[in-house]
C-alpha positions as CSV (number, residue, x, y, z in Angstrom):
1,M,-40.8,-5.1,-70.1
2,K,-43.0,-8.1,-70.1
3,A,-44.6,-9.7,-67.1
4,Q,-42.6,-12.5,-65.3
5,T,-43.8,-16.0,-66.2
6,F,-44.7,-18.2,-63.3
7,L,-42.5,-21.2,-63.1
8,P,-43.0,-24.0,-60.5
9,E,-39.8,-25.0,-58.7
10,D,-39.9,-28.5,-60.1
11,Y,-40.8,-27.5,-63.7
12,R,-39.1,-29.3,-66.6
13,P,-39.9,-28.7,-70.2
14,A,-42.0,-31.6,-71.7
15,E,-42.4,-32.9,-75.2
16,D,-46.3,-32.8,-74.8
17,E,-46.5,-29.0,-74.5
18,P,-46.2,-26.4,-77.2
19,F,-42.5,-26.1,-78.2
20,M,-40.8,-22.9,-76.8
21,N,-43.9,-21.7,-75.0
22,E,-43.5,-19.0,-72.4
23,R,-42.7,-21.5,-69.6
24,Q,-40.1,-23.3,-71.6
25,L,-38.4,-20.0,-72.6
26,E,-38.5,-18.8,-69.0
27,Y,-37.0,-22.1,-67.8
28,F,-34.1,-21.9,-70.3
29,R,-33.6,-18.1,-69.6
30,R,-33.3,-18.8,-65.9
31,K,-31.0,-21.8,-66.5
32,L,-28.7,-19.7,-68.7
33,I,-28.6,-16.7,-66.3
34,A,-27.7,-19.0,-63.4
35,W,-25.0,-20.7,-65.4
36,K,-23.6,-17.3,-66.5
37,Q,-23.5,-16.1,-62.9
38,E,-21.8,-19.3,-61.8
39,L,-19.1,-18.8,-64.4
40,L,-18.7,-15.1,-63.5
41,D,-18.3,-16.0,-59.8
42,Q,-15.7,-18.6,-60.7
43,S,-13.9,-16.1,-62.9
44,A,-13.7,-13.6,-60.0
45,E,-12.3,-16.3,-57.8
46,T,-9.7,-17.2,-60.5
47,L,-8.6,-13.5,-60.7
48,E,-8.2,-13.3,-56.9
49,G,-6.2,-16.5,-56.9
50,L,-3.9,-15.2,-59.7
51,Q,-3.4,-12.0,-57.8
52,E,-2.5,-13.8,-54.6
53,S,-0.1,-16.2,-56.4
54,A,1.7,-13.4,-58.2
55,R,4.2,-13.1,-55.4
56,N,7.9,-13.8,-56.1
57,V,8.7,-17.5,-55.5
58,P,12.5,-18.0,-55.1
59,D,12.5,-21.8,-55.6
60,L,12.7,-22.6,-59.4
61,A,10.7,-25.8,-59.1
62,D,7.9,-24.0,-57.2
63,R,8.0,-21.1,-59.6
64,A,7.7,-23.5,-62.6
65,S,4.8,-25.3,-60.9
66,E,3.1,-22.0,-60.2
67,E,3.6,-20.8,-63.8
68,T,2.0,-24.1,-65.1
69,D,-0.9,-23.6,-62.7
70,R,-1.3,-20.0,-63.9
71,A,-1.3,-21.0,-67.6
72,L,-4.0,-23.6,-66.9
73,E,-6.1,-21.1,-65.0
74,L,-5.8,-18.6,-67.8
75,R,-6.8,-21.2,-70.4
76,T,-9.8,-22.2,-68.2
77,R,-10.7,-18.6,-67.8
78,D,-10.6,-18.0,-71.6
79,R,-12.9,-21.0,-72.1
80,Q,-15.3,-19.6,-69.6
81,R,-15.2,-16.2,-71.3
82,K,-16.1,-17.8,-74.6
83,L,-18.9,-19.8,-72.9
84,V,-20.3,-16.6,-71.3
85,S,-20.4,-15.2,-74.8
86,K,-22.4,-18.2,-76.1
87,I,-24.7,-17.9,-73.1
88,D,-25.3,-14.2,-74.0
89,S,-26.0,-15.2,-77.5
90,A,-28.5,-17.8,-76.4
91,L,-30.2,-15.2,-74.1
92,R,-30.5,-12.9,-77.2
93,R,-32.1,-15.7,-79.2
94,I,-34.7,-16.1,-76.4
95,E,-35.5,-12.4,-76.7
96,T,-35.8,-12.6,-80.5
97,G,-37.8,-15.8,-80.6
98,D,-35.1,-17.8,-82.4
99,Y,-34.1,-19.9,-79.3
100,G,-34.5,-23.7,-79.6
101,Y,-34.5,-23.7,-83.4
102,C,-31.6,-25.1,-85.5
103,E,-29.7,-22.3,-87.2
104,M,-29.0,-24.7,-90.2
105,T,-32.4,-26.4,-90.7
106,G,-34.9,-24.2,-88.8
107,E,-36.2,-27.4,-87.0
108,P,-36.8,-27.5,-83.3
109,I,-33.8,-28.7,-81.3
110,S,-34.8,-31.5,-78.9
111,L,-35.6,-30.4,-75.3
112,K,-33.2,-33.1,-74.0
113,R,-30.4,-31.6,-76.0
114,L,-31.3,-28.0,-74.9
115,D,-31.5,-29.1,-71.3
116,A,-28.1,-30.7,-71.4
117,R,-26.5,-28.0,-73.6
118,P,-28.7,-24.8,-73.4
119,T,-26.3,-22.9,-75.7
120,A,-26.9,-25.4,-78.6
121,T,-27.6,-23.7,-81.9
122,M,-28.2,-26.9,-84.0
123,T,-30.0,-30.1,-83.8
124,L,-27.8,-33.1,-83.0
125,E,-28.0,-34.3,-86.7
126,A,-27.1,-30.9,-88.1
127,Q,-24.2,-30.6,-85.5
128,E,-22.8,-34.0,-86.5
129,K,-23.1,-33.1,-90.2
130,H,-21.3,-29.8,-89.5
131,E,-18.5,-31.6,-87.6
132,R,-18.1,-34.2,-90.4
133,K,-17.7,-31.5,-92.9
134,E,-15.3,-29.6,-90.7
135,R,-13.2,-32.7,-90.3
136,V,-13.0,-33.2,-94.1
137,Y,-11.7,-29.7,-94.7
138,R,-9.3,-29.8,-91.7
139,D,-7.6,-32.9,-93.2
140,D,-6.8,-31.0,-96.4
């Protein structure tokens, strides 16, 4: 196991330092881990809420409303599960040294994009091209 990289509390990755140096990698690793923990905590709360609301509600309108709420919670939880999977994938890319580089072009992904979306796997240009291509095939 490698030594912990020192990271000042107010550190933000900057364009004028070497791309994906140890400090930047540590910054994104911590950001991803904190985000994952937040999602897991929310997921646990959702489960508790669903278990508490599983009681029998005699009024049909209340029951319908509760079923709608439950369906929404489950959809949200499924989205969170997929996001946790993307976070785990990003953490693996940090370990392998692939993090921050576009999977399509191999070019560095902008720090602003990574800060806003730490699970990004493509540069903005490659992502837009990918989405345009997807749209064309979806219309067929």
